[in-house]
C-alpha positions in Angstrom: 0.0 0.0 0.0 1.5 3.4 -1.0 2.2 5.9 1.7 0.2 9.1 1.8 2.4 12.1 2.3 1.0 15.2 3.8 2.2 18.7 3.0 3.8 20.5 5.9 1.4 22.6 8.0 2.8 25.8 6.6 1.9 24.7 3.0 -1.6 23.4 4.0 -2.6 26.7 5.5 -4.6 28.9 3.1 -2.6 31.9 2.1 -4.6 35.0 1.2 -3.6 38.5 0.1 -4.9 41.6 1.8 -5.3 44.1 -1.0 -5.3 47.9 -0.5 -6.8 50.8 -2.5 -3.3 51.6 -3.7 -2.8 48.0 -4.9 -6.1 48.1 -6.7 -5.2 51.4 -8.6 -2.1 49.7 -9.8 -3.9 46.5 -10.9 -6.6 48.6 -12.6 -3.9 50.6 -14.4 -2.4 47.3 -15.7 -5.9 46.1 -16.8 -5.9 43.2 -14.3 -9.2 44.0 -12.6 -12.7 43.2 -13.8 -14.7 46.1 -15.3 -16.7 46.4 -12.1 -15.2 45.7 -8.7 -15.1 46.8 -5.1 -12.7 46.3 -2.3 -14.1 45.0 1.0 -11.8 44.3 3.9 -8.8 43.6 1.6 -10.8 41.4 -0.7 -11.3 42.4 -4.4 -14.9 41.5 -5.3 -15.9 41.3 -8.9 -19.3 42.9 -9.3 -21.2 40.9 -11.9 -23.6 42.5 -14.3 -27.1 43.0 -12.8 -30.0 40.9 -13.7 -33.4 42.2 -14.7 -35.1 41.9 -11.2 -32.1 43.7 -9.6 -32.1 46.5 -12.2 -35.9 46.9 -11.9 -35.8 47.2 -8.1 -32.8 49.5 -8.1 -34.6 51.8 -10.6 -37.8 51.8 -8.5 -36.0 52.6 -5.2 -33.8 55.3 -6.9 -37.0 56.9 -8.4 -38.6 57.0 -4.9 -35.5 58.4 -3.3 -35.3 61.1 -6.0 -38.9 62.0 -5.3 -38.0 62.5 -1.6 -34.5 64.0 -1.8 -33.0 66.5 -4.3 -31.8 64.7 -7.4 -28.1 65.6 -6.8 -28.3 64.0 -3.3 -28.9 60.5 -4.7 -25.9 58.8 -6.3 -26.2 55.4 -8.0 -23.2 53.1 -7.9 -20.5 55.4 -6.5 -17.4 54.5 -4.5 -17.5 55.8 -0.9 -15.0 56.2 1.9 -15.5 54.4 5.2 -13.9 54.6 8.7 -10.3 55.8 8.6 -9.0 52.4 9.9 -11.0 50.5 7.2 -10.4 53.0 4.3 -7.0 51.6 3.2 -8.4 48.1 2.6 -12.0 48.9 1.7 -13.7 50.9 -1.1 -17.3 49.8 -1.3 -19.5 50.8 -4.1 -23.1 50.7 -2.9 -26.0 50.5 -5.4 -27.4 53.8 -4.1 -25.9 56.4 -1.7 -28.1 59.2 -0.4 -26.0 62.3 0.7 -26.6 64.9 3.3 -25.7 67.6 0.7 -25.4 68.1 -3.0 -22.9 65.9 -4.8 -21.7 69.2 -6.5 -20.2 70.2 -3.1 -17.9 67.1 -3.0 -14.5 66.9 -4.5 -13.7 63.3 -3.7 -15.5 60.1 -2.7 -18.4 60.7 -0.2 -17.1 60.3 3.3 -19.3 58.8 6.1 -20.2 62.3 7.4 -21.6 63.1 3.9 -23.9 60.0 3.9 -27.5 59.8 5.1 -28.4 56.4 3.7 -26.9 53.5 1.8 -28.9 51.0 -0.2 -27.8 47.7 -1.5 -30.0 45.7 -3.8 -29.2 42.1 -3.1 -30.1 39.0 -5.1 -27.0 36.8 -5.0 -24.9 38.7 -2.4 -27.3 38.8 0.6 -25.0 37.1 3.1 -22.2 39.5 2.1 -24.4 42.6 2.3 -25.8 41.6 5.7 -22.5 40.5 7.1 -19.1 42.2 6.2 -20.7 45.2 4.4 -23.1 45.9 7.3 -20.2 45.8 9.8 -18.1 48.1 7.6 -20.9 50.7 7.2 -21.7 50.6 10.9 -18.0 51.1 11.9 -18.0 54.1 9.6 -21.0 55.5 11.5 -23.3 55.6 8.5 -26.7 56.2 10.2 -28.9 54.0 8.0 -28.3 51.1 5.7 -31.0 49.2 3.7 -30.5 45.8 2.1 -33.2 45.1 -0.4 -33.6 41.3 -0.5 -34.8 40.7 -4.1 -35.7 37.0 -3.6 -37.1 37.4 -0.1 -39.3 40.4 -1.0 -38.2 42.4 2.1 -35.9 45.2 3.2 -33.4 44.8 6.0 -33.3 48.2 7.7 -30.2 48.8 9.8 -29.9 51.8 12.2 -27.9 52.9 15.2 -24.4 52.2 14.1 -21.6 51.4 16.5 -18.1 49.9 16.3 -19.6 46.4 16.8 -22.3 46.8 14.1 -25.8 48.2 13.8 -27.8 48.0 17.1 -31.2 48.1 15.4 -32.3 45.8 12.6 -35.8 45.6 11.3 -37.0 43.3 8.5 -39.8 45.0 6.6 -42.1 42.8 4.6 -43.3 43.6 1.1 -46.7 44.5 2.4 -45.4 47.1 4.9 -44.1 50.6 4.7 -40.9 52.3 6.0 -39.3 55.7 6.1 -35.7 56.9 6.4 -34.2 58.8 9.3 -33.1 61.5 6.9 -36.7 62.1 5.8 -39.1 60.6 8.3 -42.2 62.2 6.9 -41.8 60.3 3.6 -43.2 56.8 3.6 -42.2 54.1 1.2 -44.8 51.4 0.4 -42.7 48.3 -0.4 -45.5 47.1 -2.8 -44.1 50.0 -5.0 -40.7 48.4 -5.0 -41.7 44.7 -5.3 -45.0 45.0 -7.2 
């Protein structure tokens, strides 16, 4: 019977690379990154093209947000800055960012203090959006974060950010309504989004 040889423990351990924003700029300049990507906690994530349900829901939520906020406060698919300790290894690109002021007043990526609400439309990335991204946004102090669950027909509404994560999480069903902290008088019927 042949002997089975095991690799030394140092070779068996999974090696991973912690990428930085600077690394990504170099890789992008060399054409080595996909067309759409984001950097989350040192991991380069390829952002696949969006499918029809994702696009439809993203358009509907953007239209509602633009009806509530000035148009230049609502940014689709824009890189943002996060907490200073996370910024070197993270450059998320939410589906929609709602600012506290006009985009015309910004000269760089929106910083956490510029952001009122972040929205992610999630059909294949729900665990990632509810896990690492939620923690990243909470550490940055972003006051409100919505994850729209395309398949589950609900919105995960995160509020009360802290260094450990969001203290308040509410799952809003497709038959309910919700409002945002930044504009509490405006009520969104989820039937409008999922209908």
